[in-house]
N, C-alpha and C positions, 0 to 999 in steps of 0.2 A: 504493499499500500505506500501511498505517496506521503502520508501523514498529516493530508489538509482534509481528507475526506473518505472515511472507511469504505463507501461504496464507489470511490472513484480510482480504480487500480493502474495507475499510470504506467507502471512498470509492465504490466501484462499488455497494455495499449500499445507501447512503444515496441513490442515484438512483432505488430502488425506492419512495422515501418522497417522494410529491410535495410535502407539506406541508413538509419541511424545507427547501425551496428558498422559503421565504417570506422576506419583510423586515419586520420588527418595529420600528416607529417609525425608520426610516430604518435599521436594523442588521440584520444577518443574524441569522437566528432560531438561538437555542442552546437546544434543548428539553433541559431536565434534570427533567422531571415524569414519566417513564415510570412510574415507581413508582404514579401515580395512576392513570394510563391511557396506554398506550403507541399511537403512531402506527401508522397501518395501509400495508403494501405495497399496490403497485399490483396484486399477484397477487391478494389479498384482496378489496379492490375490484371488480377484474374478473370474479372468480369469483360475486359476490354477485349482482353485474348481471346475469350472463348467466343466473344461476339464474332472477332475475324476468322476463328478457325471454324466455326459452326453456323453462323445465323448472319451473315453479313451479304447484303445486295442493297441496291439504291433502293429507296424509299419512295412511296405516293405513287408510283408509275409502272410497278411491275405486275402483271395478272398473272403471277405463279407465286408458288408456296414461300420459299424463300424471301422474296420480297414482300411479301405478306407479313410474315414474321419480323423483318427488320422494320418495316413501317409501324409494327404494334409495338415494337420495343422504344422506337424513337417518340411516338406518342405516349406511352407509358412516362418516358423521362419528362415530358412535358407536365403530364399530370403530376408528377411527383414534385416538379420544382412549383407548380401551383398551389398543392398542398403544403411545402415547405414555408411558404410566404404567406399562407392563406388568403391565395388571390380567390376570386369569388368565382372565376369560369377560367377554365386551362385554355380558353382560346385567347386569354390576356396575356400569355407567354409567347413572347417572340425571341427564339434563339439569335444571338449574334455570336463574333467570335470573342468577344470581350466587353467589360464595362465600356470600354474606349469607344468601340463601335456603336454599344446600345446609345450613349449620350450623342455621339455624332448622329445616329438615326434620328434622334429627337431633335435636333439643331436643325439636320436639314429638311425633315418632313415636316415637323410641328413648326418649327422656327419659321420656314420659308413659305410653308404652305397656310399656316395658320396665322402667324403673329404678322403685324404690319410696321412698316417703317413709322419709326416715333415711339411704339411699344417699347418697354423697358424689361432687360432679363437683369435679375440680380442673383451674384454670386459673392462667395466670401473670402475673404484672405487667406482662408486655411485649406482649399481646394487643390486636389492634384491636377497637374495640367490637363489632363484628360476632361475635367471639369471646369477648363478656362479657354484653353483654344478653341475648341469647336464655336465657343461663343464671342469670340473675339472675331472668329472668321464670320459669324453670321452678322455682327455688328458690321462688319467692313463690305459685305456683300449685299446686305439687305436692309441697311440702315435702322437696324434695332440699337437702342441705348445700352448699354453695358455698366450697369451699376455694381459697387463692392462695397460689401458688409463687413464691418468691422469687428474684429477678434478683440478679445480682452487681453491683457497681460497675462492671466492665468491660463489663456487658451481657450475661451467660451466666446460664443456667439454674443456680442454686443446685442442684448434684445432693446435697449433703448435706440441704438442705432437703427436697428432692424424696424422698429416701428417708423421711423422717422423715413427711411427708405420708401416704405410703403405708403405713406400719407397720402401723395397726391395721385394716387390710382393709376399711375402709368405702367407699374409693375404687372407684367402679365404673367411671368414665369419667375420662380424662384429655384435655382438649382444649388443646391448644397450637399456636403457630405452628411453622411449620417454618423460615421465614425471617423475621425482624421488618421490619415497614415503615415504621421509625423508625430504628432501630439497625444493622441489615443484618446481624445475627446470624444465623448458620445454626445452627438447635439440632442436637444430637448425636441423630437421630431413632431410629437403632436401637437406640441405649442407653435411648431414653426409654421404647420399646415393650416392650424387653427386662423393665425393672424395673418395669413397669405390670403385665406380665403374669405376672411373679413374682407381684405382690401381687394377682391376680384382676381386674384392671381392664383395659378397653379402651382403645384411645386412637383419638383424631381429631387429625390435622393439617389446621391451615389452611396452604394451599401456595400461598395467592394471589400471592406474593412467588415462593416458592422453583420453581415450575413454571416459571417464566420464566428464572430465573438457573441451575438446574442440573438434570443429569438426575435424575428421579424414577423410582423403582422400587418402588411400594407393597408388591409381594412382599420384596425385599430388604430393606426397614424394617420388615417384617412388622406394617405399618400394619391398623388396622380401619375406620378411615373416613379418607377423603381428599378435600379440596374445592380447587378453584380456578377462575378466572374467565376469560374469554377476552378480554376488553378489554384485559388486562394483557400477554397472550400474542400481542399485533398481531393480535388479532382483532375481533369486533364486540363493542358492547355487548349486553345482553341476553340472553348465554347464558353459562352457567356448568355446573361439574360436581360431583357427588358420586358418589365411587367408596365403596362399601362392599362388605365380605365378602358374596356371596351368602346366606348363610343368614341374616345378619343382616339384609339388604333384605326377605326373605321373613318374619322375625319380625315386622318394622316394621309396624305399620298406616298406612294412607295418611291422608294429613293432609289434603288436597283431595278433593273429590268432584266427579264431571262426566263428561264423555264421554272415551273412551278408556281409564279407568282400572277400568273393569268387565269383568267376565265376563256378569253379567246383573244385569237390573234390572225389579222388578215394584214396583207401588205401595205394596207390603209391605215389601220388604226386597232389598239388592242384594249381589250378589258380585264380588268383585274379581279383575281380570286378573294375570296372570303379571306378575312384577318383568321389567324395570324399567316396564313401563306401569303398574304399579299406583299409582307415585310420579309420573306425568306425567299429571296431569288436564288437559283441554282440550287445543286448538290449540297445540302447541309452536312453539317458534321456531325454525322449519324455516330460512329464509334465513340466519338467523345460526348455525344448527348448520352449515351449509355454508361457512359464513364461518369457522368455528372449523377445520374440516377443512382450508381451504385455509392457514389460520394455521400449523398444525402441520405441513403439508407444506414449508410455507415455512421454519420453521426447522429440520426434519429436512432438508433441501437443504443448509442451510448447514452443520450437523453442530452437535449440544450440545457436543461436546469443544471445537472450535473457537470456541464461544458463551462457554463457562467462561474459556478461557485469553485471550481478549480481555477479558472482565472482569475477572478477576485483575489482568491489567496497569493496566487503567483504576482499580480499587481500590487497589492499590499507588500508582499516581502520584497519585490524589487524595489519600489519606491522608498522603502525603509534601509535597506542596504545601501540604495546608489546614493541617497540623500547625505549619507555619512561621509563620502568621499570627498576629499579635500583636493579643491580644485576642479571639479567635475560639476558642469551645469547641465540642468535637464529641463528640457523644453517645455511648459505647459504644466500647469496645476490644476487642472479641470477636477471639480469635484466628481464628475461621473467620467471615468475614462477607463480603458481597456488596455490590454497588455501590448502597447506599443510605447517604446520608450526613445527618445531621440536625445542626444547629447553630445556635449563638447567638453573637452580635456585642456586644461590650461597647456600653452606650449606644444600642443600636439594636432598637426592637421587630421582630418577624418581619416582620410585613405591612409596615412602612415600609422594611425592607431589601428584601423581595420586591418592592417598587413601585419603588426605586432600581435594583435589578437589572434589572427590566423594561426600563426608559430605555434601557439598551445591549442589549436584544434577549434576555436569557437569563430562562427560563421555569423557577421553581423555585417548590414548593409553601411555603405559609406558615400557621402555627397548630398545632393538637396533632395533626392527622394521625391522628384517628379514635383516638387513644391518649393520653387525657387521664390515667388513673391512671400510665402510664409516665412523661409529664413530671412529674408530681408526685413520682415516685419519685428522679427525677433532679434535682429542684428547679428547674425551668424552666417554672413555672406559666403564663408568658405565652405560651409556644410557640416553636416554632424555625423556621427554614427549612430544607426538605429539598431537596437534590439526589438525584436517583436516575437511573441510568443505564440505557440501552437498547443493543439491539444495533448501532445507528447512533452511537451516542455514540463520541468520539475525544479522545484526548490533548490536543488543540488547545482542545477546548472547556472542558476541565479546567482548563486554563493561563488562558484568557478569564475563567472563573469566579473562578479565585484572583486574579487581577490587579483584577478589578473588586469583590472584596473586600475589597483592599487599599485601593482609591481610597473605597469606601463607608466603612472605618475613618475615614480623613480627616474624610470628611463628618459622621460622628456624634461625632467627639470633639470635646467640649468647648474652646471655645477658650482657657478659662485652663488646662486641661492641657496643650493644646498648645503655649502659651507657656513653662510650666513646664519641658519638655523641650528 
């Protein structure tokens, strides 16, 4: 047992992840980069292999048993995703390559097809580039105003600024993260949607991190759009999800044209299929959808309440240990936060620190984590290191990181300063 929750056996869970048994540079691997991409359990690997070996064919278009089997598996994955986030209808699930493509799809379709020049889109300072760049492109091409929502020194949404930015009624879409990939901040989703709806705006949540760390109920938070990605949820790369309310998907024009998204085609004109097919042109990520289904089943078997309790214990322990390290600055002190910690160490560039940690087997992210404006906001232009936790992370790994950071500080401390002390 992991000592945090007697019903959560992290040692046994880790046995499901073959990669965690690796030795790196002669040291046991301590993988603390799950926020970038999580490792995959045997159950996902085996399910995808079995799909390729026993039940693979193209979907939706073959009048033979193998294609029917593959189609059933593909649509079962869609239904599993719908249940996972409590969507009202499986038709509200559109498969994409990742969260980035899902946000771009909304920007290109709803943004250009529904929003008008002069309407405003509101994003926050803490957004991933995937939730910044598409709206800048929409602004430049379509004349939509782009407004920026401030973040407090604690790393939380400034709700007073939010109310101010909504006040004139021109904001028609709020696009914000549900959990920051740098600060770990979990935003108050239900309050964000309530305030937006009262001001006549729709809300899109980037759930790339939140869907991994918290139970998501799109109906309870009253969202309009929600996106997340499979590879952070212990599933494969190449598969993501756009959820949107059915009337919104029906009103959105298709972005990509081709096979499977049409009802009919002549050389003069085409008509579109019903949603979600209208937004899924071409052969989809069949094997990856099956893998995502297996990943959701894996997470559900453990239970999201157990995962949340495990992560709370990890987060509290990490904050307690890392906060005591002299010269270490942690970005963000949100009251509601998950297992993502970005930090800077005095006298150490993030890439140098990450390289030094790698020498003892610790894998952390280094850089600005696709969130350059947020790093500018907190005055760390050179970037940070980021440790991010998964369902397989242990207290011992956090302790190992803390001890390694203490040793790293000795390495990076100028000799003159050390002599003075």
